[in-house]
DSSP file (Angstrom, degrees, kcal/mol; ACC not computed):
  #  RESIDUE AA STRUCTURE BP1 BP2  ACC     N-H-->O    O-->H-N    N-H-->O    O-->H-N    TCO  KAPPA ALPHA  PHI   PSI    X-CA   Y-CA   Z-CA
    1    1 A M              0   0    0      0, 0.0     2,-0.4     0, 0.0     0, 0.0   0.000 360.0 360.0 360.0 136.9   36.5  -18.4   16.3
    2    2 A A        -     0   0    0      1,-0.1     2,-0.4     0, 0.0     0, 0.0  -0.616 360.0-123.0 -83.0 136.7   35.3  -18.0   12.8
    3    3 A T        -     0   0    0     -2,-0.4     2,-0.6     1,-0.1    -1,-0.1  -0.619  22.7-125.9 -83.5 137.6   32.8  -15.3   12.1
    4    4 A R        -     0   0    0     -2,-0.4    -1,-0.1     3,-0.0     3,-0.0  -0.712  18.2-142.2 -86.7 121.5   29.7  -16.4   10.5
    5    5 A Q        -     0   0    0     -2,-0.6     3,-0.1     1,-0.1    -1,-0.0  -0.685  25.1-109.7 -78.5 134.1   28.7  -14.6    7.3
    6    6 A P        -     0   0    0      0, 0.0    -1,-0.1     0, 0.0     2,-0.0  -0.324  41.5 -98.2 -57.3 140.0   25.1  -13.9    6.7
    7    7 A A        -     0   0    0      1,-0.1     2,-0.7    -3,-0.0    -3,-0.0  -0.371  34.4-119.9 -60.5 141.6   23.6  -15.9    4.0
    8    8 A H        -     0   0    0     -3,-0.1     2,-0.3    -2,-0.0    -1,-0.1  -0.743  33.6-154.2 -83.1 110.9   23.4  -14.1    0.8
    9    9 A R        -     0   0    0     -2,-0.7     2,-0.3     1,-0.1    -1,-0.0  -0.641  12.2-121.6 -91.9 146.7   19.6  -13.9    0.0
   10   10 A S        -     0   0    0     -2,-0.3     4,-0.4     1,-0.1    -1,-0.1  -0.602   5.6-151.1 -81.1 139.6   18.3  -13.6   -3.5
   11   11 A W  S  > S+     0   0    0     -2,-0.3     4,-2.9     1,-0.2     5,-0.3   0.597  77.2  96.6 -82.5  -8.9   16.0  -10.6   -4.4
   12   12 A A  H  > S+     0   0    0      1,-0.2     4,-2.5     2,-0.2     5,-0.2   0.867  80.1  45.8 -54.5 -44.9   14.4  -12.7   -7.1
   13   13 A P  H  > S+     0   0    0      0, 0.0     4,-2.8     0, 0.0    -1,-0.2   0.949 114.8  47.8 -64.6 -45.3   11.3  -13.9   -5.0
   14   14 A A  H  > S+     0   0    0     -4,-0.4     4,-2.3     1,-0.2    -2,-0.2   0.919 114.2  46.6 -63.9 -43.5   10.6  -10.3   -3.7
   15   15 A V  H  X S+     0   0    0     -4,-2.9     4,-2.6     2,-0.2     5,-0.3   0.958 111.9  51.4 -65.1 -45.3   10.9   -8.8   -7.2
   16   16 A L  H  X S+     0   0    0     -4,-2.5     4,-3.0    -5,-0.3    -2,-0.2   0.926 111.5  48.1 -60.9 -43.4    8.7  -11.6   -8.7
   17   17 A V  H  X S+     0   0    0     -4,-2.8     4,-2.3     1,-0.2    -1,-0.2   0.950 112.6  48.6 -63.2 -43.0    6.0  -10.9   -6.0
   18   18 A A  H  X S+     0   0    0     -4,-2.3     4,-1.9     2,-0.2    -2,-0.2   0.885 111.4  48.5 -58.1 -43.7    6.2   -7.2   -6.7
   19   19 A V  H  X S+     0   0    0     -4,-2.6     4,-2.7     2,-0.2     5,-0.2   0.933 112.9  48.0 -63.4 -50.7    5.8   -7.7  -10.4
   20   20 A L  H  X S+     0   0    0     -4,-3.0     4,-2.4    -5,-0.3    -2,-0.2   0.876 110.0  53.0 -60.5 -33.9    2.9  -10.1   -9.9
   21   21 A A  H  X S+     0   0    0     -4,-2.3     4,-1.7    -5,-0.2    -1,-0.2   0.870 111.5  45.6 -67.8 -37.8    1.2   -7.6   -7.5
   22   22 A L  H  X S+     0   0    0     -4,-1.9     4,-2.2     2,-0.2    -2,-0.2   0.860 112.9  49.9 -73.5 -35.8    1.5   -4.8  -10.1
   23   23 A A  H  X S+     0   0    0     -4,-2.7     4,-1.7     2,-0.2    -2,-0.2   0.909 110.4  50.5 -72.3 -39.1    0.3   -6.9  -12.9
   24   24 A F  H  X S+     0   0    0     -4,-2.4     4,-1.7    -5,-0.2    -1,-0.2   0.867 111.0  48.6 -65.8 -35.6   -2.7   -8.0  -10.8
   25   25 A A  H  X S+     0   0    0     -4,-1.7     4,-2.5     2,-0.2    -2,-0.2   0.840 109.8  53.4 -70.9 -33.7   -3.6   -4.4  -10.0
   26   26 A G  H  X S+     0   0    0     -4,-2.2     4,-2.0     2,-0.2    -2,-0.2   0.853 107.8  48.9 -66.2 -29.4   -3.3   -3.6  -13.6
   27   27 A V  H  X S+     0   0    0     -4,-1.7     4,-2.3     2,-0.2    -2,-0.2   0.895 111.6  50.2 -71.7 -38.5   -5.7   -6.2  -14.6
   28   28 A I  H  X S+     0   0    0     -4,-1.7     4,-2.5     2,-0.2    -2,-0.2   0.905 111.8  47.9 -66.3 -43.5   -8.2   -5.0  -12.0
   29   29 A V  H  X S+     0   0    0     -4,-2.5     4,-2.6     2,-0.2    -1,-0.2   0.915 111.3  50.3 -62.7 -39.7   -7.9   -1.5  -13.2
   30   30 A T  H  X S+     0   0    0     -4,-2.0     4,-2.7     1,-0.2     5,-0.2   0.935 111.4  48.5 -63.1 -49.0   -8.4   -2.5  -16.8
   31   31 A I  H  X S+     0   0    0     -4,-2.3     4,-2.2     2,-0.2    -1,-0.2   0.893 112.1  48.9 -60.9 -41.8  -11.4   -4.5  -15.9
   32   32 A E  H  X S+     0   0    0     -4,-2.5     4,-2.2     2,-0.2    -2,-0.2   0.958 112.2  48.0 -63.4 -50.4  -12.9   -1.6  -13.9
   33   33 A V  H  X S+     0   0    0     -4,-2.6     4,-2.0     1,-0.2    -2,-0.2   0.882 113.1  48.4 -52.9 -44.9  -12.3    0.9  -16.8
   34   34 A G  H  X S+     0   0    0     -4,-2.7     4,-2.3     1,-0.2    -1,-0.2   0.894 111.1  49.9 -71.1 -37.0  -13.8   -1.5  -19.4
   35   35 A S  H  X S+     0   0    0     -4,-2.2     4,-2.0    -5,-0.2    -1,-0.2   0.832 110.2  50.1 -72.8 -28.4  -16.9   -2.1  -17.2
   36   36 A R  H  X S+     0   0    0     -4,-2.2     4,-2.2     2,-0.2    -2,-0.2   0.883 111.6  48.7 -74.1 -38.0  -17.5    1.6  -16.7
   37   37 A R  H  X S+     0   0    0     -4,-2.0     4,-2.9     2,-0.2     5,-0.2   0.897 112.5  49.2 -67.5 -38.6  -17.2    2.2  -20.5
   38   38 A L  H  X S+     0   0    0     -4,-2.3     4,-2.8     1,-0.2    -2,-0.2   0.953 110.4  49.1 -65.8 -44.7  -19.6   -0.6  -21.1
   39   39 A A  H  X S+     0   0    0     -4,-2.0     4,-2.8     1,-0.2    -2,-0.2   0.908 113.0  47.2 -54.9 -46.4  -22.0    0.8  -18.6
   40   40 A A  H  X S+     0   0    0     -4,-2.2     4,-1.9     2,-0.2    -1,-0.2   0.864 112.0  49.7 -66.8 -40.8  -21.8    4.3  -20.1
   41   41 A D  H  X S+     0   0    0     -4,-2.9     4,-2.2     2,-0.2    -2,-0.2   0.930 113.8  48.2 -60.0 -45.0  -22.2    2.9  -23.7
   42   42 A T  H  X S+     0   0    0     -4,-2.8     4,-2.7    -5,-0.2    -2,-0.2   0.935 110.6  49.2 -52.3 -54.4  -25.3    0.9  -22.4
   43   43 A H  H  X S+     0   0    0     -4,-2.8     4,-2.4     1,-0.2    -1,-0.2   0.887 111.4  50.5 -59.4 -41.0  -26.8    3.9  -20.7
   44   44 A A  H  X S+     0   0    0     -4,-1.9     4,-2.1     2,-0.2    -1,-0.2   0.882 110.8  49.0 -68.7 -36.1  -26.3    6.1  -23.9
   45   45 A K  H  X S+     0   0    0     -4,-2.2     4,-2.3     1,-0.2    -2,-0.2   0.934 112.2  48.1 -71.8 -40.5  -28.1    3.4  -26.1
   46   46 A E  H  X S+     0   0    0     -4,-2.7     4,-2.2     2,-0.2    -2,-0.2   0.890 111.2  49.4 -62.8 -38.1  -30.9    3.3  -23.6
   47   47 A A  H  X S+     0   0    0     -4,-2.4     4,-2.2     2,-0.2    -1,-0.2   0.916 111.9  51.3 -59.8 -46.0  -31.2    7.1  -23.5
   48   48 A E  H  X S+     0   0    0     -4,-2.1     4,-1.8     1,-0.2    -2,-0.2   0.893 110.3  46.6 -59.7 -42.4  -31.2    7.0  -27.3
   49   49 A A  H  X S+     0   0    0     -4,-2.3     4,-1.8     2,-0.2    -1,-0.2   0.839 111.6  51.8 -75.9 -32.4  -33.9    4.4  -27.4
   50   50 A E  H  X S+     0   0    0     -4,-2.2     4,-2.2     2,-0.2    -1,-0.2   0.831 108.5  50.9 -67.6 -32.3  -36.1    6.3  -24.9
   51   51 A A  H  X S+     0   0    0     -4,-2.2     4,-2.8     2,-0.2    -2,-0.2   0.898 108.6  53.4 -69.2 -40.7  -35.8    9.5  -26.9
   52   52 A A  H  X S+     0   0    0     -4,-1.8     4,-1.4     2,-0.2    -2,-0.2   0.899 108.5  47.7 -62.9 -41.0  -36.9    7.5  -29.9
   53   53 A V  H  X S+     0   0    0     -4,-1.8     4,-1.9     2,-0.2    -1,-0.2   0.908 112.0  50.6 -62.5 -42.2  -40.0    6.2  -28.1
   54   54 A S  H  X S+     0   0    0     -4,-2.2     4,-1.7     1,-0.2     5,-0.2   0.924 110.0  51.7 -64.4 -41.6  -40.9    9.8  -26.9
   55   55 A R  H  X S+     0   0    0     -4,-2.8     4,-1.8     1,-0.2    -1,-0.2   0.796 106.2  53.1 -64.7 -27.4  -40.5   11.0  -30.5
   56   56 A A  H  X S+     0   0    0     -4,-1.4     4,-2.1     2,-0.2    -1,-0.2   0.857 109.7  48.7 -71.8 -38.2  -42.8    8.4  -31.7
   57   57 A A  H  X S+     0   0    0     -4,-1.9     4,-1.8     2,-0.2    -2,-0.2   0.857 110.9  49.5 -67.4 -34.3  -45.4    9.6  -29.2
   58   58 A Q  H  X S+     0   0    0     -4,-1.7     4,-2.5     2,-0.2    -2,-0.2   0.819 109.5  52.5 -71.7 -37.1  -44.9   13.1  -30.2
   59   59 A A  H  X S+     0   0    0     -4,-1.8     4,-2.3    -5,-0.2    -2,-0.2   0.903 106.5  54.6 -65.7 -38.6  -45.3   12.0  -33.9
   60   60 A Y  H  X S+     0   0    0     -4,-2.1     4,-2.1     2,-0.2    -2,-0.2   0.923 108.0  47.9 -56.8 -49.5  -48.5   10.4  -33.0
   61   61 A G  H  X S+     0   0    0     -4,-1.8     4,-2.3     1,-0.2    -2,-0.2   0.927 113.4  47.2 -58.9 -45.4  -49.9   13.6  -31.5
   62   62 A A  H  X S+     0   0    0     -4,-2.5     4,-2.1     1,-0.2    -1,-0.2   0.864 110.4  52.3 -64.3 -34.9  -48.9   15.6  -34.5
   63   63 A A  H  X S+     0   0    0     -4,-2.3     4,-0.9     2,-0.2    -1,-0.2   0.886 109.1  50.2 -73.3 -34.4  -50.4   13.0  -36.9
   64   64 A V  H ><>S+     0   0    0     -4,-2.1     3,-0.9     1,-0.2     5,-0.5   0.947 113.1  45.4 -63.3 -48.0  -53.8   13.0  -35.0
   65   65 A V  H ><5S+     0   0    0     -4,-2.3     3,-1.6     1,-0.3    63,-0.2   0.892 107.8  59.3 -61.6 -36.5  -53.9   16.8  -35.1
   66   66 A A  H 3<5S+     0   0    0     -4,-2.1    -1,-0.3     1,-0.3    -2,-0.2   0.751  90.3  70.5 -64.9 -24.2  -52.9   16.7  -38.8
   67   67 A T  T <<5S-     0   0    0     -3,-0.9    -1,-0.3    -4,-0.9    -2,-0.2   0.760  93.4-144.1 -67.4 -21.4  -56.0   14.6  -39.6
   68   68 A G  T < 5 +     0   0    0     -3,-1.6    -2,-0.1    -4,-0.5    -3,-0.1   0.611  50.2 142.0  69.4  12.5  -58.1   17.8  -38.9
   69   69 A D      < -     0   0    0     -5,-0.5    -1,-0.2     1,-0.2    59,-0.2  -0.738  43.8-156.7 -85.4 116.9  -60.9   15.6  -37.4
   70   70 A P  S    S+     0   0    0      0, 0.0    57,-0.2     0, 0.0    -1,-0.2   0.801  91.7  21.7 -71.1 -23.7  -62.5   17.4  -34.3
   71   71 A A  S    S-     0   0    0     -3,-0.1     2,-0.1    57,-0.0    22,-0.0  -0.585  81.2-165.9-145.0  79.7  -63.6   14.0  -32.9
   72   72 A P        -     0   0    0      0, 0.0    -8,-0.0     0, 0.0    55,-0.0  -0.400  21.7-121.8 -70.8 138.7  -61.6   11.1  -34.3
   73   73 A T     >  -     0   0    0     -2,-0.1     4,-2.1     1,-0.1     5,-0.2  -0.232  25.2-106.4 -70.6 164.7  -63.0    7.6  -33.7
   74   74 A D  H  > S+     0   0    0      2,-0.2     4,-2.6     1,-0.2     5,-0.1   0.876 123.8  53.9 -56.6 -40.6  -61.1    4.8  -31.7
   75   75 A E  H  > S+     0   0    0      1,-0.2     4,-2.0     2,-0.2    -1,-0.2   0.920 108.4  47.2 -60.6 -46.5  -60.5    3.1  -35.1
   76   76 A R  H  > S+     0   0    0      2,-0.2     4,-2.2     1,-0.2    -2,-0.2   0.869 112.8  48.8 -59.1 -42.0  -59.1    6.3  -36.5
   77   77 A L  H  X S+     0   0    0     -4,-2.1     4,-2.2     1,-0.2    -2,-0.2   0.892 111.2  50.1 -65.8 -43.1  -56.8    6.7  -33.4
   78   78 A A  H  X S+     0   0    0     -4,-2.6     4,-2.0     2,-0.2    -2,-0.2   0.830 109.4  51.0 -62.0 -35.6  -55.7    3.1  -33.7
   79   79 A A  H  X S+     0   0    0     -4,-2.0     4,-1.4     2,-0.2    -2,-0.2   0.884 112.5  46.7 -74.8 -39.7  -54.8    3.5  -37.5
   80   80 A V  H  X S+     0   0    0     -4,-2.2     4,-1.3     1,-0.2    -2,-0.2   0.907 110.6  53.4 -70.5 -33.6  -52.8    6.7  -36.8
   81   81 A A  H >X>S+     0   0    0     -4,-2.2     5,-1.9     1,-0.2     3,-1.0   0.960 105.4  54.7 -60.7 -45.6  -51.0    4.9  -33.9
   82   82 A E  H ><5S+     0   0    0     -4,-2.0     3,-0.8     1,-0.3    -1,-0.2   0.853 108.8  46.9 -55.1 -42.2  -50.1    2.0  -36.2
   83   83 A S  H 3<5S+     0   0    0     -4,-1.4    -1,-0.3     1,-0.2    -2,-0.2   0.710 112.0  50.2 -72.7 -22.9  -48.4    4.4  -38.5
   84   84 A A  H <<5S-     0   0    0     -4,-1.3    -1,-0.2    -3,-1.0    -2,-0.2   0.334 114.2-116.8 -92.2   4.6  -46.6    6.2  -35.7
   85   85 A R  T <<5S+     0   0    0     -3,-0.8    19,-0.4    -4,-0.5     2,-0.3   0.849  78.2 110.6  58.4  39.8  -45.3    2.8  -34.3
   86   86 A V      < -     0   0    0     -5,-1.9     2,-0.4    17,-0.1    -1,-0.2  -0.810  60.8-129.6-129.0 173.7  -47.2    3.1  -31.0
   87   87 A E  E     -A  102   0A   0     15,-2.4    15,-2.4    -2,-0.3     2,-0.2  -0.990  20.0-119.9-131.8 133.8  -50.1    1.3  -29.5
   88   88 A V  E     +A  101   0A   0     -2,-0.4    58,-0.5    13,-0.2    13,-0.2  -0.486  33.7 168.1 -68.0 129.3  -53.2    2.8  -28.0
   89   89 A R  E     +     0   0A   0     11,-3.7     2,-0.3     1,-0.4    12,-0.2   0.735  64.2   6.1-109.1 -41.6  -53.7    1.8  -24.4
   90   90 A E  E     -A  100   0A   0     10,-1.4    10,-2.3    56,-0.1    -1,-0.4  -0.995  53.5-162.0-144.7 149.6  -56.5    4.2  -23.2
   91   91 A V  E     +A   99   0A   0     -2,-0.3     2,-0.4     8,-0.2     8,-0.2  -0.992   9.4 177.0-132.7 120.9  -58.8    6.8  -24.6
   92   92 A H  E     -A   98   0A   0      6,-3.2     6,-3.7    -2,-0.4    -2,-0.0  -0.988   7.1-174.2-123.3 135.5  -60.7    9.4  -22.6
   93   93 A R        +     0   0    0     -2,-0.4     4,-0.1     4,-0.2    -1,-0.1   0.477  43.2 112.5-110.6  -1.3  -62.8   12.0  -24.3
   94   94 A T  S    S-     0   0    0      1,-0.1     2,-0.2     4,-0.1     4,-0.1  -0.971  92.8 -10.0-121.5 140.6  -63.9   14.4  -21.5
   95   95 A P  S    S-     0   0    0      0, 0.0     2,-0.3     0, 0.0    -1,-0.1  -0.910 142.1  -4.2 -82.3 -25.5  -63.2   17.1  -21.1
   96   96 A D  S    S-     0   0    0     -2,-0.2     2,-0.6    29,-0.0    29,-0.1  -0.760  86.7 -87.4-114.3 169.0  -60.5   16.9  -23.9
   97   97 A L        -     0   0    0     27,-0.4    27,-2.9    -2,-0.3     2,-0.4  -0.669  49.2-179.6 -74.8 118.8  -59.4   14.0  -25.9
   98   98 A V  E     -AB  92 123A   0     -6,-3.7    -6,-3.2    -2,-0.6     2,-0.4  -0.993   5.2-174.0-124.4 132.3  -56.6   12.1  -24.0
   99   99 A V  E     -AB  91 122A   0     23,-2.9    23,-3.7    -2,-0.4     2,-0.6  -0.993  15.8-151.1-127.3 132.1  -54.9    9.0  -25.3
  100  100 A V  E     -AB  90 121A   0    -10,-2.3   -11,-3.7    -2,-0.4   -10,-1.4  -0.892  23.9-170.9 -99.0 118.6  -52.4    7.0  -23.5
  101  101 A V  E     -AB  88 120A   0     19,-2.9    19,-3.3    -2,-0.6     2,-0.4  -0.851  12.6-150.0-116.0 150.1  -50.0    5.3  -26.1
  102  102 A Y  E     +AB  87 119A   0    -15,-2.4   -15,-2.4    -2,-0.3     2,-0.4  -0.959  18.8 174.7-118.4 138.1  -47.3    2.7  -25.5
  103  103 A G  E     - B   0 118A   0     15,-2.2    15,-2.4    -2,-0.4     2,-0.3  -0.990   6.1-174.3-143.1 148.0  -44.2    2.5  -27.6
  104  104 A S  E     - B   0 117A   0    -19,-0.4    13,-0.2    -2,-0.4    11,-0.0  -0.978   2.8-177.1-142.1 151.8  -41.1    0.3  -27.5
  105  105 A T  E     - B   0 116A   0     11,-2.1    11,-2.6    -2,-0.3     2,-0.2  -0.989  30.1-109.2-145.5 148.1  -37.8    0.1  -29.3
  106  106 A P  E     - B   0 115A   0      0, 0.0     2,-0.5     0, 0.0     9,-0.2  -0.547  23.6-163.8 -78.7 145.4  -34.9   -2.2  -29.2
  107  107 A A  E     - B   0 114A   0      7,-3.7     7,-2.8    -2,-0.2     2,-0.1  -0.975  19.6-133.4-129.7 115.4  -31.6   -0.9  -27.8
  108  108 A G  E     + B   0 113A   0     -2,-0.5     2,-0.3     5,-0.2     5,-0.2  -0.423  28.0 179.6 -72.4 138.3  -28.6   -3.1  -28.7
  109  109 A T  E >   - B   0 112A   0      3,-3.4     3,-1.2    -2,-0.1   -71,-0.0  -0.797  44.7 -99.7-125.7 168.5  -26.2   -4.0  -25.7
  110  110 A M  T 3  S+     0   0    0     -2,-0.3     3,-0.1     1,-0.2    -2,-0.0   0.821 124.3  45.8 -55.5 -33.3  -23.0   -6.1  -25.6
  111  111 A F  T 3  S-     0   0    0      1,-0.2     2,-0.3    -3,-0.0    -1,-0.2   0.249 129.0 -70.2-102.2  14.0  -25.0   -9.0  -24.4
  112  112 A G  E <  S-B  109   0A   0     -3,-1.2    -3,-3.4     2,-0.0     2,-0.5  -0.951  75.4 -34.6 135.4-153.3  -28.0   -8.8  -26.8
  113  113 A V  E     -B  108   0A   0     -2,-0.3     2,-0.4    -5,-0.2    -5,-0.2  -0.924  44.0-158.5-113.8 133.9  -30.9   -6.5  -27.3
  114  114 A N  E     -B  107   0A   0     -7,-2.8    -7,-3.7    -2,-0.5     2,-0.6  -0.870  16.7-135.5-101.9 137.7  -32.7   -4.7  -24.5
  115  115 A N  E     -B  106   0A   0     -2,-0.4     2,-0.6    -9,-0.2   -69,-0.0  -0.887  14.7-159.2-101.5 118.1  -36.2   -3.6  -25.2
  116  116 A V  E     +B  105   0A   0    -11,-2.6   -11,-2.1    -2,-0.6     2,-0.3  -0.843  17.8 175.6 -97.1 121.1  -36.9   -0.1  -24.0
  117  117 A A  E     +B  104   0A   0     -2,-0.6     2,-0.3   -13,-0.2   -13,-0.2  -0.936   5.7 167.6-128.2 148.2  -40.7    0.6  -23.6
  118  118 A A  E     -B  103   0A   0    -15,-2.4   -15,-2.2    -2,-0.3     2,-0.4  -0.978  25.1-132.8-154.5 159.9  -42.5    3.6  -22.2
  119  119 A C  E     -BC 102 139A   0     20,-0.6    20,-3.2    -2,-0.3     2,-0.4  -0.939  20.5-166.2-119.6 142.6  -46.1    5.0  -22.0
  120  120 A H  E     -BC 101 138A   0    -19,-3.3   -19,-2.9    -2,-0.4     2,-0.6  -0.982  17.0-137.4-129.5 143.0  -47.0    8.5  -22.8
  121  121 A R  E     -BC 100 137A   0     16,-3.4    16,-1.8    -2,-0.4     2,-0.6  -0.859  18.6-164.1 -93.5 122.7  -50.2   10.6  -22.2
  122  122 A V  E     -BC  99 136A   0    -23,-3.7   -23,-2.9    -2,-0.6     2,-0.5  -0.945   3.3-167.6-111.5 118.4  -51.1   12.6  -25.2
  123  123 A T  E     -BC  98 135A   0     12,-2.7    12,-2.4    -2,-0.6     2,-0.4  -0.889   7.6-157.2-106.5 129.8  -53.6   15.4  -24.4
  124  124 A F  E     - C   0 134A   0    -27,-2.9   -27,-0.4    -2,-0.5     2,-0.4  -0.814   7.8-169.7-106.6 147.7  -55.2   17.1  -27.4
  125  125 A H  E     + C   0 133A   0      8,-2.3     8,-1.9    -2,-0.4   -29,-0.0  -0.973  64.1   3.5-133.5 147.8  -56.7   20.5  -27.4
  126  126 A D  S >  S-     0   0    0     -2,-0.4     3,-1.8     6,-0.2     6,-0.2   0.802  75.2-171.0  52.7  40.6  -58.9   22.4  -30.1
  127  127 A L  T 3   +     0   0    0      1,-0.3    -1,-0.2   -57,-0.2     3,-0.1  -0.317  69.1  27.8 -62.7 144.2  -59.0   19.4  -32.4
  128  128 A G  T 3  S+     0   0    0      1,-0.3    -1,-0.3   -63,-0.2     2,-0.2   0.410 107.2  90.4  91.0  -6.9  -60.5   20.4  -35.7
  129  129 A T  S X  S-     0   0    0     -3,-1.8     3,-1.3   -60,-0.1    -1,-0.3  -0.703  89.2-104.1-120.9 171.5  -59.4   24.1  -35.5
  130  130 A A  T 3  S+     0   0    0      1,-0.2    -3,-0.1    -2,-0.2    -2,-0.0   0.717 118.5  54.2 -67.7 -19.6  -56.4   26.0  -36.6
  131  131 A T  T 3  S+     0   0    0     -5,-0.1    -1,-0.2    -4,-0.0    -4,-0.1   0.233  79.3 137.2 -96.8  11.6  -55.1   26.2  -33.0
  132  132 A A    <   +     0   0    0     -3,-1.3     2,-0.3    -6,-0.2    -6,-0.2  -0.221  21.4 143.5 -60.3 145.1  -55.2   22.5  -32.5
  133  133 A G  E     -C  125   0A   0     -8,-1.9    -8,-2.3     2,-0.0     2,-0.3  -0.952  34.8-128.6-167.5-178.5  -52.2   20.9  -30.8
  134  134 A S  E     -C  124   0A   0     -2,-0.3     2,-0.5   -10,-0.2   -10,-0.2  -0.991   5.6-146.0-149.1 148.0  -51.1   18.1  -28.3
  135  135 A V  E     -C  123   0A   0    -12,-2.4   -12,-2.7    -2,-0.3     2,-0.4  -0.978  16.1-154.5-116.0 131.3  -49.1   17.8  -25.2
  136  136 A V  E     +C  122   0A   0     -2,-0.5     2,-0.4   -14,-0.2   -14,-0.2  -0.884  13.5 179.4-110.8 139.0  -47.1   14.7  -24.6
  137  137 A E  E     -C  121   0A   0    -16,-1.8   -16,-3.4    -2,-0.4     2,-0.2  -0.976  24.8-128.6-143.1 120.4  -46.2   13.5  -21.2
  138  138 A R  E     -C  120   0A   0     -2,-0.4     2,-0.3   -18,-0.2   -18,-0.2  -0.501  24.7-142.9 -76.0 140.3  -44.3   10.4  -20.2
  139  139 A L  E     -C  119   0A   0    -20,-3.2   -20,-0.6    -2,-0.2    -1,-0.0  -0.777  10.8-138.8-105.3 149.0  -45.9    8.3  -17.6
  140  140 A A  S    S+     0   0    0     -2,-0.3     2,-0.3     1,-0.1    -1,-0.1   0.899  90.5  30.4 -70.7 -41.5  -44.1    6.4  -14.8
  141  141 A D  S    S-     0   0    0    -23,-0.1    -1,-0.1    -3,-0.0   -23,-0.0  -0.883  77.5-131.0-119.8 144.2  -46.3    3.3  -15.2
  142  142 A C        -     0   0    0     -2,-0.3   -40,-0.1    -3,-0.0    -2,-0.0  -0.832  21.0-129.4 -99.4 136.2  -48.1    1.8  -18.2
  143  143 A P        -     0   0    0      0, 0.0     3,-0.1     0, 0.0   -53,-0.0  -0.370  40.3 -88.6 -69.2 158.9  -51.7    0.8  -18.0
  144  144 A P        -     0   0    0      0, 0.0     3,-0.1     0, 0.0     0, 0.0  -0.371  51.4 -93.2 -70.1 154.6  -52.6   -2.7  -19.2
  145  145 A P        -     0   0    0      0, 0.0     2,-0.2     0, 0.0   -56,-0.1  -0.234  42.0-110.9 -64.2 151.5  -53.4   -3.2  -22.9
  146  146 A V              0   0    0    -58,-0.5   -56,-0.1     1,-0.1   -58,-0.0  -0.602 360.0 360.0 -82.2 148.2  -57.1   -3.0  -23.9
  147  147 A A              0   0    0     -2,-0.2    -1,-0.1    -3,-0.1     0, 0.0   0.452 360.0 360.0 -80.2 360.0  -58.5   -6.2  -24.9
């Protein structure tokens, strides 16, 4: 009786499957790394834009103090706001002058431009004196614009 030789199988299909699996895994890893870099870049640009809005609110506070006016009018506050690239949302005059300002700035992303906006409460003390100053605090929510 003749002995049967096992059929000689080619390794080519198994090698092809292994190479395709490795290529697929490489593509997945590349996409994941790229998306994480994109997210980090976007977050950095948004943080930079938020810092610019906060600097604008601080510049507004400094500009109002620099006027030397102990009781600036709403018109004067709005004029200073325009030069500081912010918008006055609320004004409270008792016990101290407190102004809520809104600022926004664009933050470029890969898919267009995102607008970063924030409101800040600027509390003034001792206006019209040598010790005048302001404290700026970012608010979680913005009040609606005044009509």
